[in-house]
N, CA, C and O atoms as a Maestro MAE file, in Angstrom:
{
 s_m_m2io_version
 :::
 2.0.0
}

f_m_ct {
 s_m_title
 :::
 protein
 m_atom[160] {
  # First column is atom index #
  i_m_mmod_type
  r_m_x_coord
  r_m_y_coord
  r_m_z_coord
  i_m_residue_number
  s_m_chain_name
  s_m_pdb_residue_name
  s_m_pdb_atom_name
  i_m_atomic_number
  :::
  1 25 173.991 88.699 9.773 1 A "MET " " N  " 7
  2 3 173.544 89.694 8.789 1 A "MET " " CA " 6
  3 2 173.226 91.012 9.494 1 A "MET " " C  " 6
  4 15 172.510 91.026 10.495 1 A "MET " " O  " 8
  5 25 173.751 92.106 8.978 2 A "HIS " " N  " 7
  6 3 173.504 93.392 9.625 2 A "HIS " " CA " 6
  7 2 172.170 93.971 9.170 2 A "HIS " " C  " 6
  8 15 171.688 93.691 8.072 2 A "HIS " " O  " 8
  9 25 171.594 94.782 10.042 3 A "HIS " " N  " 7
  10 3 170.276 95.353 9.764 3 A "HIS " " CA " 6
  11 2 170.381 96.464 8.716 3 A "HIS " " C  " 6
  12 15 171.253 97.330 8.798 3 A "HIS " " O  " 8
  13 25 169.494 96.426 7.750 4 A "VAL " " N  " 7
  14 3 169.452 97.457 6.708 4 A "VAL " " CA " 6
  15 2 168.102 98.145 6.785 4 A "VAL " " C  " 6
  16 15 167.068 97.484 6.888 4 A "VAL " " O  " 8
  17 25 168.107 99.458 6.737 5 A "SER " " N  " 7
  18 3 166.853 100.196 6.819 5 A "SER " " CA " 6
  19 2 166.002 99.945 5.572 5 A "SER " " C  " 6
  20 15 166.550 99.762 4.485 5 A "SER " " O  " 8
  21 25 164.679 99.933 5.707 6 A "PRO " " N  " 7
  22 3 163.795 99.698 4.558 6 A "PRO " " CA " 6
  23 2 164.023 100.706 3.436 6 A "PRO " " C  " 6
  24 15 163.947 100.363 2.256 6 A "PRO " " O  " 8
  25 25 164.301 101.949 3.816 7 A "GLU " " N  " 7
  26 3 164.526 102.986 2.803 7 A "GLU " " CA " 6
  27 2 165.733 102.625 1.943 7 A "GLU " " C  " 6
  28 15 165.707 102.771 0.721 7 A "GLU " " O  " 8
  29 25 166.791 102.151 2.604 8 A "TYR " " N  " 7
  30 3 168.013 101.811 1.873 8 A "TYR " " CA " 6
  31 2 167.782 100.626 0.949 8 A "TYR " " C  " 6
  32 15 168.202 100.649 -0.208 8 A "TYR " " O  " 8
  33 25 167.119 99.592 1.450 9 A "SER " " N  " 7
  34 3 166.896 98.399 0.631 9 A "SER " " CA " 6
  35 2 165.979 98.720 -0.547 9 A "SER " " C  " 6
  36 15 166.173 98.201 -1.646 9 A "SER " " O  " 8
  37 25 164.982 99.575 -0.320 10 A "GLN " " N  " 7
  38 3 164.100 99.995 -1.417 10 A "GLN " " CA " 6
  39 2 164.910 100.736 -2.471 10 A "GLN " " C  " 6
  40 15 164.755 100.506 -3.670 10 A "GLN " " O  " 8
  41 25 165.782 101.635 -2.001 11 A "ASN " " N  " 7
  42 3 166.616 102.418 -2.904 11 A "ASN " " CA " 6
  43 2 167.547 101.511 -3.696 11 A "ASN " " C  " 6
  44 15 167.699 101.682 -4.905 11 A "ASN " " O  " 8
  45 25 168.169 100.554 -3.026 12 A "ALA " " N  " 7
  46 3 169.085 99.628 -3.682 12 A "ALA " " CA " 6
  47 2 168.343 98.802 -4.725 12 A "ALA " " C  " 6
  48 15 168.846 98.585 -5.827 12 A "ALA " " O  " 8
  49 25 167.148 98.342 -4.373 13 A "ALA " " N  " 7
  50 3 166.344 97.555 -5.307 13 A "ALA " " CA " 6
  51 2 165.999 98.396 -6.530 13 A "ALA " " C  " 6
  52 15 166.035 97.907 -7.659 13 A "ALA " " O  " 8
  53 25 165.664 99.667 -6.298 14 A "PHE " " N  " 7
  54 3 165.316 100.564 -7.399 14 A "PHE " " CA " 6
  55 2 166.504 100.766 -8.332 14 A "PHE " " C  " 6
  56 15 166.358 100.731 -9.554 14 A "PHE " " O  " 8
  57 25 167.681 100.977 -7.747 15 A "ILE " " N  " 7
  58 3 168.896 101.188 -8.547 15 A "ILE " " CA " 6
  59 2 169.204 99.938 -9.364 15 A "ILE " " C  " 6
  60 15 169.537 100.032 -10.546 15 A "ILE " " O  " 8
  61 25 169.091 98.759 -8.732 16 A "LEU " " N  " 7
  62 3 169.335 97.506 -9.448 16 A "LEU " " CA " 6
  63 2 168.337 97.353 -10.586 16 A "LEU " " C  " 6
  64 15 168.701 96.934 -11.685 16 A "LEU " " O  " 8
  65 25 167.082 97.691 -10.323 17 A "GLU " " N  " 7
  66 3 166.036 97.586 -11.333 17 A "GLU " " CA " 6
  67 2 166.359 98.486 -12.516 17 A "GLU " " C  " 6
  68 15 166.244 98.070 -13.669 17 A "GLU " " O  " 8
  69 25 166.763 99.712 -12.233 18 A "MET " " N  " 7
  70 3 167.101 100.662 -13.293 18 A "MET " " CA " 6
  71 2 168.274 100.142 -14.109 18 A "MET " " C  " 6
  72 15 168.285 100.253 -15.335 18 A "MET " " O  " 8
  73 25 169.255 99.576 -13.427 19 A "ARG " " N  " 7
  74 3 170.471 99.111 -14.090 19 A "ARG " " CA " 6
  75 2 170.176 97.929 -15.009 19 A "ARG " " C  " 6
  76 15 170.734 97.831 -16.102 19 A "ARG " " O  " 8
  77 25 169.292 97.028 -14.560 20 A "PHE " " N  " 7
  78 3 169.037 95.809 -15.322 20 A "PHE " " CA " 6
  79 2 167.855 95.925 -16.279 20 A "PHE " " C  " 6
  80 15 167.706 95.098 -17.179 20 A "PHE " " O  " 8
  81 25 167.009 96.949 -16.093 21 A "SER " " N  " 7
  82 3 165.780 97.027 -16.883 21 A "SER " " CA " 6
  83 2 166.049 97.106 -18.380 21 A "SER " " C  " 6
  84 15 165.354 96.460 -19.164 21 A "SER " " O  " 8
  85 25 167.052 97.893 -18.792 22 A "SER " " N  " 7
  86 3 167.322 98.036 -20.222 22 A "SER " " CA " 6
  87 2 167.826 96.722 -20.810 22 A "SER " " C  " 6
  88 15 167.424 96.332 -21.906 22 A "SER " " O  " 8
  89 25 168.711 96.038 -20.074 23 A "HIS " " N  " 7
  90 3 169.231 94.747 -20.531 23 A "HIS " " CA " 6
  91 2 168.098 93.723 -20.586 23 A "HIS " " C  " 6
  92 15 167.971 92.970 -21.551 23 A "HIS " " O  " 8
  93 25 167.277 93.708 -19.532 24 A "TYR " " N  " 7
  94 3 166.162 92.775 -19.449 24 A "TYR " " CA " 6
  95 2 165.169 93.030 -20.583 24 A "TYR " " C  " 6
  96 15 164.674 92.092 -21.208 24 A "TYR " " O  " 8
  97 25 164.886 94.299 -20.840 25 A "ALA " " N  " 7
  98 3 163.945 94.657 -21.904 25 A "ALA " " CA " 6
  99 2 164.437 94.151 -23.250 25 A "ALA " " C  " 6
  100 15 163.651 93.660 -24.060 25 A "ALA " " O  " 8
  101 25 165.743 94.272 -23.489 26 A "ARG " " N  " 7
  102 3 166.309 93.795 -24.757 26 A "ARG " " CA " 6
  103 2 166.159 92.279 -24.883 26 A "ARG " " C  " 6
  104 15 165.813 91.768 -25.948 26 A "ARG " " O  " 8
  105 25 166.425 91.560 -23.777 27 A "GLN " " N  " 7
  106 3 166.291 90.105 -23.782 27 A "GLN " " CA " 6
  107 2 164.846 89.703 -24.069 27 A "GLN " " C  " 6
  108 15 164.591 88.810 -24.877 27 A "GLN " " O  " 8
  109 25 163.908 90.367 -23.404 28 A "VAL " " N  " 7
  110 3 162.484 90.074 -23.589 28 A "VAL " " CA " 6
  111 2 162.085 90.355 -25.031 28 A "VAL " " C  " 6
  112 15 161.340 89.584 -25.635 28 A "VAL " " O  " 8
  113 25 162.579 91.454 -25.578 29 A "LYS " " N  " 7
  114 3 162.255 91.813 -26.964 29 A "LYS " " CA " 6
  115 2 162.730 90.719 -27.920 29 A "LYS " " C  " 6
  116 15 162.017 90.344 -28.850 29 A "LYS " " O  " 8
  117 25 163.931 90.217 -27.683 30 A "LYS " " N  " 7
  118 3 164.474 89.139 -28.526 30 A "LYS " " CA " 6
  119 2 163.583 87.902 -28.453 30 A "LYS " " C  " 6
  120 15 163.251 87.298 -29.472 30 A "LYS " " O  " 8
  121 25 163.202 87.537 -27.227 31 A "ILE " " N  " 7
  122 3 162.363 86.349 -27.031 31 A "ILE " " CA " 6
  123 2 161.004 86.554 -27.693 31 A "ILE " " C  " 6
  124 15 160.487 85.647 -28.344 31 A "ILE " " O  " 8
  125 25 160.425 87.743 -27.529 32 A "MET " " N  " 7
  126 3 159.133 88.057 -28.135 32 A "MET " " CA " 6
  127 2 159.218 87.939 -29.644 32 A "MET " " C  " 6
  128 15 158.335 87.361 -30.278 32 A "MET " " O  " 8
  129 25 160.287 88.491 -30.222 33 A "GLU " " N  " 7
  130 3 160.460 88.435 -31.671 33 A "GLU " " CA " 6
  131 2 160.548 86.989 -32.148 33 A "GLU " " C  " 6
  132 15 159.971 86.630 -33.175 33 A "GLU " " O  " 8
  133 25 161.273 86.164 -31.397 34 A "ARG " " N  " 7
  134 3 161.387 84.745 -31.739 34 A "ARG " " CA " 6
  135 2 160.020 84.074 -31.718 34 A "ARG " " C  " 6
  136 15 159.684 83.299 -32.613 34 A "ARG " " O  " 8
  137 25 159.234 84.381 -30.686 35 A "CYS " " N  " 7
  138 3 157.898 83.790 -30.566 35 A "CYS " " CA " 6
  139 2 157.018 84.216 -31.734 35 A "CYS " " C  " 6
  140 15 156.301 83.393 -32.303 35 A "CYS " " O  " 8
  141 25 157.066 85.490 -32.094 36 A "PHE " " N  " 7
  142 3 156.255 85.980 -33.207 36 A "PHE " " CA " 6
  143 2 156.697 85.343 -34.516 36 A "PHE " " C  " 6
  144 15 155.870 85.054 -35.381 36 A "PHE " " O  " 8
  145 25 157.990 85.127 -34.660 37 A "ASN " " N  " 7
  146 3 158.504 84.475 -35.870 37 A "ASN " " CA " 6
  147 2 158.007 83.038 -35.966 37 A "ASN " " C  " 6
  148 15 157.713 82.546 -37.056 37 A "ASN " " O  " 8
  149 25 157.915 82.364 -34.816 38 A "MET " " N  " 7
  150 3 157.418 80.987 -34.798 38 A "MET " " CA " 6
  151 2 155.944 80.944 -35.193 38 A "MET " " C  " 6
  152 15 155.506 80.032 -35.894 38 A "MET " " O  " 8
  153 25 155.186 81.938 -34.738 39 A "ILE " " N  " 7
  154 3 153.745 81.993 -35.023 39 A "ILE " " CA " 6
  155 2 153.506 82.223 -36.518 39 A "ILE " " C  " 6
  156 15 152.612 81.616 -37.107 39 A "ILE " " O  " 8
  157 25 154.295 83.086 -37.117 40 A "ASP " " N  " 7
  158 3 154.104 83.416 -38.544 40 A "ASP " " CA " 6
  159 2 154.272 82.203 -39.445 40 A "ASP " " C  " 6
  160 15 154.143 82.317 -40.664 40 A "ASP " " O  " 8
  :::
 }
 m_bond[159] {
  # First column is bond index #
  i_m_from
  i_m_to
  i_m_order
  :::
  1 1 2 1
  2 2 3 1
  3 3 4 2
  4 3 5 1
  5 5 6 1
  6 6 7 1
  7 7 8 2
  8 7 9 1
  9 9 10 1
  10 10 11 1
  11 11 12 2
  12 11 13 1
  13 13 14 1
  14 14 15 1
  15 15 16 2
  16 15 17 1
  17 17 18 1
  18 18 19 1
  19 19 20 2
  20 19 21 1
  21 21 22 1
  22 22 23 1
  23 23 24 2
  24 23 25 1
  25 25 26 1
  26 26 27 1
  27 27 28 2
  28 27 29 1
  29 29 30 1
  30 30 31 1
  31 31 32 2
  32 31 33 1
  33 33 34 1
  34 34 35 1
  35 35 36 2
  36 35 37 1
  37 37 38 1
  38 38 39 1
  39 39 40 2
  40 39 41 1
  41 41 42 1
  42 42 43 1
  43 43 44 2
  44 43 45 1
  45 45 46 1
  46 46 47 1
  47 47 48 2
  48 47 49 1
  49 49 50 1
  50 50 51 1
  51 51 52 2
  52 51 53 1
  53 53 54 1
  54 54 55 1
  55 55 56 2
  56 55 57 1
  57 57 58 1
  58 58 59 1
  59 59 60 2
  60 59 61 1
  61 61 62 1
  62 62 63 1
  63 63 64 2
  64 63 65 1
  65 65 66 1
  66 66 67 1
  67 67 68 2
  68 67 69 1
  69 69 70 1
  70 70 71 1
  71 71 72 2
  72 71 73 1
  73 73 74 1
  74 74 75 1
  75 75 76 2
  76 75 77 1
  77 77 78 1
  78 78 79 1
  79 79 80 2
  80 79 81 1
  81 81 82 1
  82 82 83 1
  83 83 84 2
  84 83 85 1
  85 85 86 1
  86 86 87 1
  87 87 88 2
  88 87 89 1
  89 89 90 1
  90 90 91 1
  91 91 92 2
  92 91 93 1
  93 93 94 1
  94 94 95 1
  95 95 96 2
  96 95 97 1
  97 97 98 1
  98 98 99 1
  99 99 100 2
  100 99 101 1
  101 101 102 1
  102 102 103 1
  103 103 104 2
  104 103 105 1
  105 105 106 1
  106 106 107 1
  107 107 108 2
  108 107 109 1
  109 109 110 1
  110 110 111 1
  111 111 112 2
  112 111 113 1
  113 113 114 1
  114 114 115 1
  115 115 116 2
  116 115 117 1
  117 117 118 1
  118 118 119 1
  119 119 120 2
  120 119 121 1
  121 121 122 1
  122 122 123 1
  123 123 124 2
  124 123 125 1
  125 125 126 1
  126 126 127 1
  127 127 128 2
  128 127 129 1
  129 129 130 1
  130 130 131 1
  131 131 132 2
  132 131 133 1
  133 133 134 1
  134 134 135 1
  135 135 136 2
  136 135 137 1
  137 137 138 1
  138 138 139 1
  139 139 140 2
  140 139 141 1
  141 141 142 1
  142 142 143 1
  143 143 144 2
  144 143 145 1
  145 145 146 1
  146 146 147 1
  147 147 148 2
  148 147 149 1
  149 149 150 1
  150 150 151 1
  151 151 152 2
  152 151 153 1
  153 153 154 1
  154 154 155 1
  155 155 156 2
  156 155 157 1
  157 157 158 1
  158 158 159 1
  159 159 160 2
  :::
 }
}
């Protein structure tokens, strides 16, 4: 495994987070809605 600078890995993690956050948020919203529907 080649060495990666901390700055680069932090940046890559941030980019991945940004890319997946909207998709993840939608999934969480769906699950939350399902849970609230079960409670009602």
